[in-house]
C-alpha positions as CSV (number, residue, x, y, z in Angstrom):
1,M,-155.2,-14.6,-49.4
2,L,-153.2,-17.2,-51.5
3,S,-155.2,-16.8,-54.7
4,D,-154.8,-13.1,-55.0
5,I,-153.4,-10.6,-52.6
6,L,-150.0,-12.4,-51.5
7,P,-149.0,-13.6,-54.9
8,T,-150.1,-10.1,-56.5
9,G,-147.8,-8.2,-53.9
10,F,-145.1,-10.9,-54.1
11,E,-144.9,-11.3,-58.0
12,C,-145.8,-7.9,-59.3
13,G,-144.2,-6.0,-56.5
14,V,-141.4,-7.9,-54.8
15,L,-140.1,-9.9,-58.0
16,N,-140.7,-7.3,-60.5
17,G,-139.1,-4.9,-58.1
18,K,-136.0,-6.9,-57.6
19,V,-136.1,-6.7,-53.8
20,A,-132.5,-7.7,-52.6
21,P,-130.5,-8.2,-49.3
22,G,-129.5,-4.8,-48.0
23,S,-131.6,-2.9,-50.4
24,T,-134.1,0.1,-49.8
25,V,-137.8,-0.4,-50.4
26,V,-140.7,1.8,-50.5
27,I,-144.2,0.8,-50.7
28,V,-146.9,3.4,-51.6
29,G,-150.3,2.2,-50.4
30,S,-150.9,0.3,-47.2
31,G,-154.0,-1.7,-48.3
32,P,-154.0,-5.4,-48.5
33,I,-151.8,-5.5,-51.7
34,G,-149.4,-3.1,-50.2
35,L,-149.1,-5.0,-47.0
36,A,-148.8,-8.4,-49.0
37,A,-145.9,-6.8,-50.8
38,L,-144.5,-5.9,-47.2
39,L,-144.8,-9.2,-45.8
40,T,-143.2,-10.9,-48.9
41,A,-140.5,-8.3,-49.5
42,Q,-139.0,-9.6,-46.1
43,F,-138.2,-12.9,-47.6
44,Y,-135.2,-10.9,-49.2
45,S,-133.9,-9.0,-46.0
46,P,-134.0,-5.6,-47.5
47,A,-132.3,-3.1,-45.0
48,Q,-135.3,-0.8,-45.1
49,I,-138.9,-1.1,-45.8
50,V,-140.9,2.1,-45.8
51,M,-144.6,2.3,-46.0
52,I,-146.6,5.4,-47.4
53,D,-150.3,5.9,-46.8
54,L,-152.9,8.3,-45.8
55,D,-154.5,6.2,-43.2
56,D,-152.9,5.9,-39.7
57,K,-154.6,2.7,-38.8
58,R,-153.1,1.0,-42.0
59,L,-149.7,2.4,-41.2
60,A,-149.8,1.2,-37.7
61,T,-150.6,-2.3,-39.3
62,A,-147.6,-1.9,-41.5
63,L,-145.3,-1.1,-38.5
64,Q,-146.8,-4.4,-36.7
65,S,-146.1,-6.4,-39.9
66,G,-142.4,-5.4,-40.5
67,A,-142.1,-1.9,-41.8
68,T,-138.9,-0.2,-40.7
69,D,-140.6,3.1,-41.0
70,I,-144.0,4.7,-42.0
71,V,-144.8,8.2,-43.6
72,N,-148.3,9.6,-43.7
73,S,-148.7,11.3,-47.0
74,G,-151.5,13.7,-46.1
75,D,-149.5,16.9,-45.6
76,G,-148.0,16.9,-49.2
77,S,-144.3,16.3,-47.9
78,A,-144.3,12.6,-48.1
79,A,-141.5,12.3,-51.0
80,E,-139.2,14.8,-49.0
81,R,-139.8,12.9,-45.6
82,A,-139.4,9.4,-47.4
83,K,-136.2,10.4,-49.1
84,A,-134.6,11.8,-46.0
85,L,-134.8,8.2,-44.7
86,T,-132.3,7.4,-47.3
87,A,-130.1,10.3,-47.0
88,G,-131.9,12.1,-50.0
89,R,-130.9,9.2,-52.3
90,G,-134.2,7.4,-52.7
91,F,-135.1,3.8,-53.0
92,D,-134.0,1.0,-54.7
93,T,-137.4,-0.4,-55.3
94,V,-140.4,1.7,-55.2
95,I,-143.8,-0.2,-55.2
96,E,-146.9,1.5,-56.3
97,A,-149.9,-0.3,-54.9
98,V,-152.8,2.2,-55.2
99,G,-153.3,2.9,-58.8
100,V,-154.2,6.5,-59.0
101,P,-152.1,9.3,-60.8
102,A,-151.0,11.1,-57.5
103,T,-149.4,7.7,-56.1
104,F,-147.7,7.0,-59.4
105,E,-146.2,10.4,-59.4
106,L,-144.9,10.1,-55.9
107,C,-143.2,6.9,-57.0
108,E,-141.2,8.7,-59.5
109,E,-140.1,11.3,-56.9
110,L,-139.1,8.4,-54.7
111,V,-137.0,6.1,-56.9
112,A,-133.2,6.2,-56.7
113,P,-130.9,6.3,-59.6
114,G,-130.7,2.6,-61.2
115,G,-134.0,1.9,-59.2
116,I,-137.1,0.2,-60.2
117,I,-140.7,1.2,-59.9
118,A,-142.8,-1.7,-59.8
119,N,-146.2,-0.8,-60.6
120,I,-149.2,-3.2,-59.0
121,G,-152.0,-0.7,-58.9
122,V,-154.8,-0.8,-61.4
123,H,-154.8,2.6,-63.1
124,G,-158.1,3.8,-64.5
125,K,-156.8,7.0,-65.5
126,K,-153.6,8.2,-67.5
127,V,-150.6,9.2,-65.4
128,D,-147.7,11.4,-66.5
129,L,-144.3,10.1,-66.8
130,H,-141.9,12.8,-65.9
131,L,-139.0,11.8,-68.4
132,E,-137.6,15.5,-67.8
133,T,-136.5,14.3,-64.4
134,L,-136.0,10.6,-65.0
135,W,-134.3,10.3,-68.3
136,S,-130.7,10.2,-67.0
137,A,-131.3,8.1,-63.9
138,N,-131.3,4.7,-65.5
139,I,-134.4,3.6,-63.9
140,A,-136.9,0.7,-64.9
141,I,-140.7,0.7,-64.6
142,T,-142.4,-2.8,-64.6
143,T,-146.1,-3.8,-64.9
144,R,-147.7,-7.1,-65.0
145,L,-150.9,-9.1,-64.0
146,V,-150.3,-11.8,-61.4
147,D,-150.3,-15.2,-62.7
148,T,-150.1,-17.1,-59.3
149,V,-146.9,-19.1,-60.4
150,S,-145.8,-18.4,-56.6
151,T,-148.8,-19.6,-54.8
152,P,-147.3,-23.2,-54.0
153,M,-144.2,-21.5,-52.5
154,L,-146.4,-18.9,-50.6
155,L,-148.6,-21.9,-49.2
156,K,-145.5,-23.5,-48.1
157,T,-144.2,-20.3,-46.4
158,V,-147.8,-19.8,-44.7
159,E,-147.8,-23.6,-43.5
160,A,-144.4,-23.1,-42.1
161,K,-145.6,-19.9,-40.2
162,R,-143.0,-17.9,-41.9
163,I,-145.7,-15.2,-42.8
164,D,-149.3,-14.9,-41.3
165,P,-151.8,-13.6,-44.0
166,L,-154.4,-13.7,-41.1
167,R,-153.0,-10.6,-39.6
168,L,-154.5,-8.7,-42.6
169,V,-158.0,-9.8,-41.6
170,T,-159.6,-7.0,-39.7
171,H,-163.3,-8.2,-39.6
172,R,-165.2,-11.7,-39.1
173,F,-168.5,-12.3,-40.0
174,T,-170.7,-15.5,-40.2
175,L,-172.4,-16.4,-43.7
176,D,-175.9,-15.2,-42.5
177,N,-174.2,-11.6,-41.8
178,I,-172.8,-11.4,-45.3
179,L,-174.6,-8.3,-46.2
180,D,-173.1,-6.6,-43.2
181,A,-169.6,-8.0,-44.3
182,Y,-170.2,-6.2,-47.8
183,D,-171.3,-3.0,-46.0
184,T,-168.2,-3.0,-43.8
185,F,-165.8,-3.7,-46.6
186,G,-167.4,-1.0,-49.0
187,R,-166.8,1.5,-46.0
188,A,-163.3,0.5,-45.3
189,G,-162.2,4.0,-44.8
190,E,-164.7,4.4,-42.0
191,T,-164.7,0.8,-40.4
192,G,-160.8,0.3,-41.0
193,A,-161.6,-2.8,-42.8
194,L,-158.4,-4.5,-44.7
195,K,-159.7,-8.0,-45.3
196,V,-163.1,-9.3,-44.2
197,L,-163.3,-13.1,-43.3
198,I,-166.8,-14.8,-43.7
199,S,-167.3,-18.3,-42.1
200,A,-170.2,-20.6,-42.2
């Protein structure tokens, strides 16, 4: 948790996205990285953190982890429904935590004038940048790889019980059942796995 998902969500999403007190935040993707961004965005007391995903179980976890609102994107109206939560303005910080063309394009629809799209997702295919709608909106798009410079601070927040990364562990296995653990994680859509914990 502290060597990967928490610093990734925090550095690439929250810090690059310039989450600020009173700001509006939307996170597209409620997997482990998106949920790590949710947990760490709360350090800065944004007024609103909306989570968007296709999976209702992951969205329920997001609500339990501090999201103010959730939107299931399965019906194709996610942008409209999420923006309605900001009276149509859009979001100051939009965090892309999936890495597919459809979610990046959704982020472009969600960003408010003057806002930031902080891309965390690892993209394996090209995405379209819709400058025809964004050129006058004064937005920024950020990308980066995590360098874990924040890990010492995150460790202190975990030790102080300000965040609890174990809430992202959905399945636990012993070392002699490691093949079952890999199978469970490999079928996360069916099993509901977020993070799998293996102990001796």
